matplotlib code that plots the C-alpha trace (Angstrom):
import matplotlib.pyplot as plt

x = [-16.6, -18.2, -17.8, -14.1, -13.6, -15.4, -13.2, -10.0, -11.1, -12.1, -8.6, -6.8, -8.8, -8.3, -4.6, -4.2, -6.0, -3.9, -0.7, -1.6, -2.5, 0.7, 2.9, 1.1, 1.8, 5.5, 5.9, 4.5, 6.7, 10.3, 10.4, 12.3, 14.7, 12.8, 9.4, 8.9, 9.4, 8.4, 5.9, 8.0, 7.2, 4.0, 1.3, -1.4, -2.2, -5.5, -3.8, -1.1, -3.7, -6.0, -3.1, -1.8, -5.3, -5.9, -2.5, -3.4, -7.2, -8.0, -10.4, -7.7, -5.9, -9.1, -9.5, -5.8, -6.4, -9.3, -7.1, -4.3, -6.8, -7.9, -4.4, -2.8, -5.8, -6.0, -2.4, -3.5, -5.6, -2.4, -1.9, -5.2, -4.4, -1.0, -2.7, -4.8, -1.7, 0.3, -2.4, -2.3, 1.5, 2.0, -0.7, 0.2, 4.0, 6.1, 4.2, 4.9, 8.6, 8.9, 7.6, 9.9, 13.1, 12.0, 12.8, 12.4, 12.0, 11.5, 15.0, 16.2, 14.0, 15.4, 18.9, 18.2, 16.7, 18.8, 21.9, 23.1, 23.3, 19.6, 19.0, 20.1, 17.9, 14.8, 15.5, 15.7, 12.4, 10.8, 11.5, 9.4, 6.5, 6.6, 6.7, 3.6, 1.7, 2.6, 1.7, -1.8, -2.3, -1.3, -3.5, -6.4, -6.1, -5.8, -9.0, -11.0, -9.8, -10.7, -14.1, -15.0, -13.5, -13.0, -9.4, -6.7, -5.7, -2.1, -3.0, -4.9, -1.8, 0.3, -2.1, -2.6, 1.2, 1.7, -1.1, 0.3, 3.8, 2.5, 0.3, 3.4, 5.7, 3.9, 3.9, 5.1, 3.8, 1.9, -0.2, -0.9, -2.1, -4.4, -5.9, -6.5, -8.3, -10.5, -11.3, -12.0, -14.5, -16.2, -16.4, -18.2, -20.5]
y = [-14.5, -11.4, -9.4, -10.3, -9.3, -6.0, -5.2, -6.0, -3.8, -1.0, -1.2, -1.2, 1.8, 3.8, 2.9, 4.0, 7.3, 8.1, 7.2, 9.3, 12.2, 12.0, 11.6, 14.7, 16.7, 15.6, 16.8, 20.3, 20.6, 19.7, 16.3, 15.8, 12.8, 11.2, 11.5, 7.8, 6.6, 9.7, 11.3, 14.4, 15.0, 16.7, 14.4, 16.1, 15.0, 13.6, 11.4, 10.2, 9.6, 7.6, 5.5, 4.7, 3.7, 1.5, -0.1, -1.5, -1.6, -2.5, -5.3, -7.5, -7.4, -8.3, -11.4, -12.2, -11.9, -14.3, -16.8, -16.2, -16.5, -19.9, -21.2, -19.4, -18.7, -15.8, -14.9, -13.1, -10.7, -9.1, -7.8, -6.1, -4.5, -3.5, -1.7, 0.4, 1.4, 2.0, 4.5, 6.4, 6.5, 7.5, 10.2, 11.7, 11.3, 10.0, 11.7, 15.2, 14.3, 12.8, 16.1, 18.2, 16.2, 15.5, 11.9, 9.2, 6.3, 5.4, 4.2, 7.6, 9.3, 6.9, 7.8, 11.5, 10.8, 7.9, 7.7, 5.6, 2.3, 2.2, 2.8, -0.7, -2.3, -0.4, -1.3, -5.0, -4.8, -2.9, -5.9, -8.1, -5.6, -5.3, -9.1, -9.3, -6.8, -8.5, -11.9, -10.7, -8.9, -12.0, -14.3, -11.9, -11.6, -15.3, -15.8, -13.3, -14.9, -18.3, -17.2, -15.6, -18.2, -21.4, -21.6, -22.2, -19.6, -20.0, -18.9, -15.9, -15.0, -15.1, -13.0, -10.6, -10.2, -9.4, -6.8, -5.3, -5.0, -3.4, -1.1, 0.4, 0.1, 2.6, 5.8, 5.1, 6.2, 9.2, 6.8, 4.6, 7.6, 8.9, 5.4, 5.0, 8.3, 7.4, 4.0, 5.5, 8.0, 5.3, 3.0, 5.6, 6.5]
z = [-13.3, -14.8, -11.6, -11.5, -15.1, -14.4, -11.3, -13.2, -16.2, -13.7, -12.0, -15.4, -16.6, -13.3, -13.2, -16.9, -16.4, -13.3, -15.1, -18.1, -15.9, -13.9, -17.0, -18.6, -15.4, -15.4, -19.0, -18.0, -14.9, -14.1, -12.5, -9.3, -9.1, -6.2, -7.9, -8.5, -4.9, -3.0, -5.3, -5.6, -1.9, -3.3, -2.1, 0.0, 3.6, 2.2, -0.3, 2.2, 4.9, 2.6, 1.4, 4.9, 6.0, 3.0, 3.4, 6.8, 6.6, 3.0, 2.1, 0.7, 4.0, 5.8, 3.6, 4.2, 8.0, 7.8, 6.0, 8.5, 11.4, 10.1, 10.0, 13.0, 15.3, 17.8, 17.1, 14.0, 16.1, 17.2, 13.6, 13.8, 17.2, 15.8, 12.9, 15.2, 17.2, 14.0, 12.8, 16.0, 16.2, 12.6, 12.7, 16.0, 16.3, 13.5, 10.7, 11.8, 12.4, 8.9, 7.5, 9.7, 8.8, 5.2, 5.6, 2.9, 5.3, 9.0, 9.1, 8.1, 10.7, 13.4, 12.4, 13.0, 16.4, 17.8, 15.6, 12.7, 14.5, 15.0, 11.3, 10.3, 13.0, 11.9, 8.2, 9.1, 11.1, 8.3, 6.0, 8.3, 8.3, 4.5, 4.2, 6.5, 4.4, 1.1, 2.5, 3.6, 0.3, -1.7, 0.4, 0.1, -3.7, -4.0, -1.9, -4.0, -7.2, -5.9, -4.8, -8.1, -10.5, -8.6, -9.7, -7.1, -4.5, -5.7, -9.3, -7.8, -5.8, -8.9, -11.0, -8.2, -7.7, -11.4, -11.3, -8.1, -9.6, -12.8, -10.6, -9.0, -12.0, -14.3, -12.2, -8.7, -5.4, -6.8, -8.9, -5.9, -3.9, -6.6, -7.2, -3.5, -3.2, -6.2, -4.8, -1.4, -2.8, -4.9, -1.8, 0.2, -2.7]

ax = plt.figure().add_subplot(projection="3d")
ax.plot(x, y, z, "-o")
ax.set_aspect("equal")
plt.show()
């Protein structure tokens, strides 16, 4: 239980520090209207790269994959294979195109390349991908919570969801990127 409390306190402190830093920077400089969702389009390649990698390969997703594998079997392996392909495609192909066209979403990029009709289809498919990520994240948080406290996985999922929502709520995508970089550096140390 002590480790769980220490990790939660660590996360709250790191999130608070990043939020305060971002808010102080926003007071000094004019804030763009798309700053919350897009980070003012000012995130470095390092921050974006780390965030993309942690989104698909983070420990919470690994725990969620173990749970999914227990329930669904080998079918869950396709998610792992898909993540490897996703990283290659994003880094080599779509990433440079997103920068070139200054897109806000993959649906917007697809509309530039293939037309407006494809935009709706990609938006619908993206909902499924986001649902998959959120499900894995919620399962993983519930498993970790259960392992450290003995309380139910459902309660862990609820508490994790509240923390995750607050995590994004305070400072947006820029905060997520900075927290991910800090966590990555500390993981490697």
